N, C-alpha and C positions, 0 to 999 in steps of 0.2 A: 346620561352622557350626551353632551351637546356635540354639534358638528365641529366646533372648534377643538374640543377634546379629541375627537376622532382624527382630525387632521394633524394635530400635534403628536398624537401617538403614532400615526403613520410616518410622519417626518422623522420622529425620534428612532423608530424602528429601522427606517431606511438608512439613517446616518450611522446607527450602530452596526448594521449589516455591512455597510461600506467600510467602516473602520476596522472591523474584526475579520472580514473575509480573508485577507492574506494570511493572518495567523491561523485561522481555521484550516485553510487550504494546506499550509505547510505542516500543520499538526497531523492532518489526515495522511499526507504523503509520508511522514515519518512513521506513522502507525502501519501503513500498508507496507512500507519497506521493511519494517521489523517483522511483520507477519510473513513476508516472503522469505526473509533470512531464516526464521524459525521453521517454516515449512520445508525449505531446502535442506536444512540441517537434519530434520526429522527423516526426510526421504533418504538422505545419505546414510544415516544410521541404520535404516531398515534394509538397505541394499545388501545382498549376500556378497561375501568376499569373492572377488574375481578369481577364476581358476588360473594358476600361474602358467599352465601350458596352453592357454587359449591363444590362438593365432590372432595377431592384430592386423591392421591394414598394411603395415610395413612388411609383414612376414607372409604375404600372399593369402591372407584369410579371405579377401574379396567380399567383405560385408557390404 
């Protein structure tokens, strides 16, 4: 591999990274958002049902 090949490969890699970076970034944001939604749904499913007689903040519970 000559110096010209290395330089061409570096330029091609930089151009590809610059071209695909916004797509990769938005894809990662979508994946992270989906993970947060799944995690929140799982936590909500695991929560025990609230006791109906529990005093809320409006009722002077003072939490």
